[in-house]
C-alpha positions in Angstrom: 76.7 108.8 102.0 74.2 107.3 99.6 70.6 106.9 100.7 70.1 103.6 102.6 73.9 103.1 103.1 75.1 102.5 106.6 78.2 104.3 108.0 80.1 101.0 107.8 79.2 100.5 104.2 80.1 104.1 103.4 83.5 103.7 105.2 84.2 100.5 103.2 83.2 102.1 99.9 85.4 105.1 100.6 88.4 102.9 101.6 88.1 100.9 98.4 88.0 104.0 96.3 91.2 105.2 98.0 92.8 101.8 97.5 92.0 101.9 93.8 93.6 105.3 93.6 96.7 104.2 95.4 97.1 101.2 93.1 96.6 103.4 90.1 99.2 105.8 91.5 101.7 102.9 91.8 100.9 101.9 88.2 101.4 105.4 86.9 104.7 105.7 88.8 105.8 102.3 87.3 105.1 103.6 83.8 106.9 106.8 84.4 109.9 105.3 86.2 113.4 106.1 85.1 114.7 102.9 86.8 115.5 99.8 84.8 112.4 97.6 84.1 113.6 95.1 86.6 114.2 97.6 89.4 110.9 99.4 88.6 109.1 96.1 88.8 110.7 95.1 92.1 109.9 98.5 93.6 106.3 98.2 92.3 105.8 94.8 93.9 107.2 96.0 97.2 105.0 99.1 97.3 102.0 97.1 96.1 102.4 94.6 99.0 102.8 97.4 101.5 99.6 99.1 100.3 97.8 95.8 100.3 98.9 94.9 103.8 98.0 98.3 105.2 94.5 98.0 103.7 93.9 94.4 104.4 94.9 94.9 108.1 92.0 97.4 108.5 89.4 94.7 108.4 88.6 92.1 111.1 87.8 89.0 109.0 86.5 87.1 112.0 83.7 89.7 112.3 83.1 90.4 108.6 85.2 88.9 105.8 83.4 90.6 103.0 85.4 93.9 103.0 88.6 91.8 102.7 87.2 90.0 99.7 86.5 93.4 98.2 90.1 94.4 99.0 91.5 91.3 97.3 89.2 91.8 94.3 90.5 95.4 93.8 94.1 94.3 94.3 93.9 91.4 91.8 92.3 93.6 89.1 94.7 96.4 89.8 97.7 94.1 89.6 96.4 92.5 86.4 96.1 95.9 84.8 99.7 96.7 85.7 101.2 93.4 84.7 101.9 94.4 81.1 104.2 97.1 82.4 106.1 94.7 84.7 109.4 93.0 83.7 109.2 89.3 82.9 112.6 89.0 84.6 111.1 90.0 88.0 110.5 86.8 90.0 108.3 88.8 92.4 105.6 89.3 89.8 104.3 85.7 89.5 105.0 85.1 93.2 103.0 88.0 94.4 100.1 87.2 92.0 100.1 83.6 93.1 100.1 84.4 96.8 97.3 87.0 96.3 95.2 84.6 94.3 95.7 81.8 96.9 94.9 84.2 99.8 91.7 85.2 98.1 90.7 81.6 97.4 91.5 80.7 101.0 89.2 83.6 102.2 86.4 82.4 100.0 86.7 78.8 101.3 86.7 80.0 104.9 83.7 82.3 104.6 80.9 81.1 106.9 78.3 82.9 104.8 77.1 83.3 101.3 78.6 86.2 99.3 75.8 88.8 98.6 74.7 89.0 95.0 76.2 92.4 94.1 79.5 91.7 95.7 79.7 88.2 94.0 78.8 89.8 90.6 81.6 92.4 91.1 84.0 89.6 92.0 83.0 87.6 88.9 83.4 90.5 86.5 86.7 91.5 88.1 88.2 88.0 88.0 87.0 87.5 84.4 88.7 90.8 83.3 91.8 90.1 85.4 92.2 86.5 84.1 91.8 87.8 80.5 94.5 90.5 81.0 96.9 88.0 82.7 96.4 85.4 80.0 97.6 87.9 77.4 100.9 87.9 79.2 100.9 84.1 79.6 100.0 84.0 83.3 97.8 81.3 84.7 97.8 82.2 88.4 94.2 83.2 88.4 92.9 79.9 86.9 91.5 78.7 90.3 89.7 82.0 91.0 88.5 82.2 87.4 86.8 78.8 87.7 85.3 79.7 91.0 84.0 83.0 89.6 82.1 81.2 86.8 79.8 79.7 89.5 76.8 81.2 91.2 78.7 81.1 94.4 81.7 79.5 96.0 79.9 76.4 97.2 77.8 75.9 94.1 80.7 74.1 92.4 79.9 70.4 92.9 83.6 69.3 92.6 84.7 71.8 95.2 81.9 70.8 97.6 82.8 67.1 97.1 86.5 67.8 97.8 85.8 69.8 100.9 83.5 67.2 102.3 86.0 64.4 101.6 83.8 62.8 98.9 85.2 61.5 95.6 84.3 63.9 92.8 82.8 62.5 89.7 85.3 64.1 87.4 88.9 63.5 86.3 91.5 65.1 88.5 93.3 67.7 86.5 95.5 70.7 87.6 92.5 72.6 89.0 91.4 69.8 91.3 95.0 69.2 92.4 95.3 72.9 93.3 92.1 72.7 95.3 93.3 69.6 97.2 96.6 71.3 98.0 94.8 74.5 99.1 92.4 72.5 101.2 95.3 70.7 103.0 97.0 74.1 103.6 93.8 75.7 104.9 93.1 72.7 107.2 96.6 72.7 108.5 96.4 76.5 109.3 93.1 75.9 111.1 94.6 73.0 113.1 97.6 75.1 114.1 95.3 78.0 115.3 93.3 75.6 117.4 
């Protein structure tokens, strides 16, 4: 353990290092696969989801959502690094990425607290790199997270704050705002169902 690090922080850091290694192992196996590109991509997506679910399930988001944000950050960047090796014919690739990005955005919107500086900076740099890697392959699934990551925090975006408080934003509604409105409706419907 590093000096000043709590046992919980150490456990989280160690779990994230193991997660990165597992995702890297999946990417290596994808590159070395003797299967057809489509079959290898399908297998990769299936294994990726399994690893993600196993790791995301370790954290209780109602107690502390920050480790799950770190898991999503690692997962998104790892997937973006592997996307150039995935078959464009595999329908699971954009679907998985879209669901991962929306889950991360939903978590950010539901966080009751401010994301600490170092974690937010890690999120920002990871989303910037992941978005850049994905744009090279023509993917736009990280557009929402990329815009959020350009802010000083989730709630520092005036448009987002206006939408979430049912005010009319002062900008034209484009694809980004439409996505936010749809996500907001989905988040509220999930909260209502839970109540």
